[in-house]
N, C-alpha and C positions, 0 to 999 in steps of 0.2 A: 318829110315821110318816105320812107321808100317807095319804087313801083316795082312791078314786074318787069324783068328784063326781056326784050324780044331777042328772038334767037339771032345769034352773032355778037350780040352786045355783051360788053363785059358785066360779069355780075354785080349786082348792087346790093347795099346792106341787106341783110336777112330781117323779114318782118317781125316786130314782137308783140306779144298781147297788148303793149301800150298803144303800139300803132293802130290794131285793130279797133280797139275801144274808142281812139280819138276818130277814127274815119267812120264807125257808126254812130257818134255821138253818145256814147254811155259809157259808165264805169268799168274799170279793168275787173271787178268782181262781178259785176253782170256777164262778162265776155266769158270769164272764166267758169261761172256756173253755168252757162249755156252751151259751152263746148263738154262741160263735165256730164251733161244732160240731166242734171237735178235741178233746175230752175225751172219754176213753170210759168214763163215768160208769156207776155202777149206776142201773138205771131207777127205784128209789125215790127216790135223790138228783134226777135229772133231772125227776121228777114233782113233787118239792116245788118246785125251781127254777122249772120253767115254770107252776104253779100261782100262786105269788108275783107271776110276769110278769104273769099274768092278771088278778090281784086288784089289782094296784097300776096297772095300765093302763100297765106301762112301756112296751111295744111300741107300743101306740096313740100314745104320746107320740112315739115314732119316727116313726110315720107323718104326725103333725101336722109334724114337723119337715120331712119330704120335700114335705108339701103346702104349705109355705110357701115353697117355693120353693129350699131348701137343696141339693137335688139334683135331676139332670135327669133325664129318663123313658128309660131305656136298658133293652137287652137286652143279655146279656153270652153271649158264646159262646165255647167253652174246645175247642180242637182240640188234636189229636197234632201236626199239621203243618199249615202253609198251602201247600204244595209239591204234596202229594198231588191229583191232580185229584178224588178221592174227597171230600174234606174242602173243598176248593174249591166243589163244586157245592152241599154241603149248606150253606156258609156263605151262598151266593149267594140260597138259598132262605129263610135266617133273615134277611138282609138286605132283600131283597124285601118279605118279610111284615111286619117291623118299621117301613119306610118307610112302610107303608099305614096303621099304627095312629101314626104321628108318632113313633115310636122312635128314637133313635140306637142304634148296636151298638158294644160294645167287643168286642174280639178278644184271647184270649190263646193261646199254645201252650204245651204242655206236654212236647214230643219222647216222649212217650207214658211218661213218669215219674209214677208214682202222687201221690209227694209235691208234685212242682210243680204236677199238677191239684189237690189238694186245698189247697195253699198259695193258687193261684188263685181257685178256690172263695171261699176266706175273703175275699179281697181283693175279689172282685166283690159279696158281701154288706156289706162295709164302704162300698162305693159306692152302696148302696142299689138295685140293677138290679132292675127288675120282675123279670125271670126269669133263670135261670143254667143256660144250656144246654149239656150237655157230650154231645161227639160223638166215637163211635169205638171202637175194638179195645180190649180191656180185658181183665184177667184178673179176674174175678170170685169171688174168694175170698173167705171169711169175715171178713179185715180189711177187705177193701175195703168190701163191703156195711155193715159196722157203721161205718166212718168216713163213708160214704156217707149213711147213715142219719141221723147226727148231723147232717150237714149240710143234709140235707132237713128237719128238725126246726127247725132254727137259721134258715133262710130261712123256711120257712113260719110261724115265729114271729115274724118281721120284715117279713110282708106280701109277700115273694117267694116264687118258685116254682124247684125245681129241675126240669129236664128233661133225660131221659137218651134221646138221640137216637142210633138205631140200635144201642140196648143193651136187654138184659132189664130188667124191673120189678125192684125192690127187694123188693116184697111188700106185702101190702093195709094194714099197719101203718104203712108208709112213705109220706108225703105228698109223692111226687114222681110226674109224670108220665113215661110213657115212651112213645116212638113208636119204632117199628122196623118192619123190612121182614120179609117171610117168607123168610128167608134159607135154612133148610133146603129149602121148597119149590122155591126158584130151582136149588139144586144138584141136587135130586131130578130136576127137569125137563130140566135139561141132561145129566146122566148118563143118564137114560132116552132122551133124544135120540141118543147115543153107541150105547147098547145096541140101541135099534130098527134101528140100521144096522149090526147083526151085531158090534159090537165088544166082546169081554169081558176084553180086557187093556187096561185103561184106567188109564194113568199118573196119579197125581195128584200136582201141584204145588204146594205151599207151604202145609202144614199146620203150624200154630202150637199145639201141645198147651196147654190151659187157656184160650186167649184167645177170648172170645166168639163173633165172627165166624167165626173159623176152626172152631171146633168145630161151630157151625151148618153151615156148609159141607159139611165132610165127613161129618155126619149125613146129609146128603141123599144124598151120593155113595154112602153104604155101604146106606142104605135101598134106593136104587135097585138096587144090584147083589143086595140079599136078594130084592127084588121079581120080578127076572128069572131069579131061581134062579142067579146067578153068585156063585160063592165069592170073599170077599175076602181077597187077597194083600196082606198086610201090607208087603212089599218093594215094591208098586207106589203107596206113600204115602211121599211125599219131604216133610221138614221143610224149611221156609225162609220168610223174611219176604216181605212183599206188596209187593216191588220188582223192577223191569226187570231189575236187575242180578242179583238172585238167581235169576230165570228161567232166566237166561242161565247162570250157574254151576250150578243145579241139572241143567240138561239136558246141560249139556258134561262134567258129573261122570258122568252116566247113560250118554252115548253112549262113554265112554271104557270102558266096560265091554264093549263090542263091539257087535255086530248088536242092534237094539232087540228086548226082549222084550215089546214093548207095541205096539199099531195106533193108539191113540188117546190123546190128553193132555187132563187136565181141569185147567185152571190156574186157581190159586183167585180170580185176578182178571185183567184185561186188561194189566196194565203185566208180570206174571209171564209171560203169553201171548206179549207180543212179544219178551221176552228170550228165550224158548225156541224162538221162531219163528226169530229169529238165529241161534240155534245149529245148529238143525236144518239149516238153509241152508249153514252153513259145513261140513256134513257131507254136502252133496247130497243131503239129505233135503226133499222138497218136501211144502206142504200145500196141499190134501189128498190129493195123488196117493198120497203114501210114509204120510203119517201125519196123521190126522184132529185136530181140536184144538176144543175150547170153553174160553169164558174164563167172567169173572163182572162184572157193573158196567155194562156197555155205555158206557163212557167212551174218550176218546181212549186209543189209536190203534186201537180195535175197529173202527168203520167203515171208516178208512181201508186196514187190512189185511184186510178182508171177513170179520171174524171172527164166528163164531156164539157168542152170548154171553148172559149174563142181565140184562135190563134192570131196573135198581135207580131208584126214584123218588126221586132224592137232593135234588131242589130243593123236592120235595114233602115230603119228611121235614123240611126245614128249615122250610117256611111252616106245616106243621101243628104243630110243637113251637111256634112263636110263636102262632099261633091259640090252641091248647088252653091257654097259660099266662096269655094275656091275657084269654080268656075267663071266668076264675075271678076276675077282680079286681071287687071289690066283692060277690061272691057269698057271701062265707064258707067257700067250699069248700076243704077241706084234706086230702082223702082222695086215696088214691093213683087215677091212671088209666093207662088203658093202650090203646093204638091199634096195630093191626098193616096196613102197608099191603101191598099185592101187588106181587110180581115176575111176569114173564114172559119165556119164551126168544124171542130174535131171532135168526133163521135166516137165516146169509149164505152164504158160499161156502167154509168151511174144515173140511166134513164129509163124506166118502163113503162108500159102503156098504164095508163090510170084505171084503178079498178072502181067499174060501175056498181053504185049502191043500188040494190033491190027497191 
């Protein structure tokens, strides 16, 4: 079996995956799946395999192949969609920072399918990307966390970085970088703005139970209501996806119930706000004269329609993700890292004081 050569010694035969399997006392298939990150192995099994990888310098040899020019220097970005303005602006930030560091970008889309996301991460690892950046809303259940942890360890072992962009961290023991924004704080500020104008019946459009982005925003909404002493009426929380046509659908359905029982709307993003605004206009209801409204993201069409909204530093999210990943190159750092960027409310013309009923 090959061993790692000490400084000054002649190079020995390069370790193979068969050598790793023999040293760890497991099958070649088990080693392959653990290194690929798609094998829910027992901690003891994984520990044995990774110890063998280190002792045999198996990963270091993969680095040598990359340095020899077998692979290009790349940053991989994995998105739910390239159509959404949210993802497009984050991707632009990644591209800008990657170009600054003379890296190329590879982009993969998943349509929000966790299995496709995991398959894409595996592909990017095989392409020896310097970092794999995952962007967007996800259901962070136990299965997701376990599989992402496996990928984080596999990427780290191969000299790459897993970066979660706009997602919560996986924990201190997982070698992944998390770059997110104050989702809950932004929603709290937007809801507080409506409450300070006297609105107490605030319709929330676009809740997606279980999804990280949605849960953060509705938490801020609920926290603000509690802070102002306003009871939370669950009938005012409407479920829906974060799309313009969903905003239109949700508002049309609500208005079909009769005279609005709300004076203001918190749209979970600006696309929902645009769709809801169209539905209100079709019912001869004006913003802000009849109904006040706030959105979230500060992306088109927010400025065009004069929407008060929460500004998210989308491009800075992407730039920070790349910068943190590349700062670790050559340092040996493998632990978790977490950065929280701020949000702030942008006040435009879509909110007015609530009309007091006699």
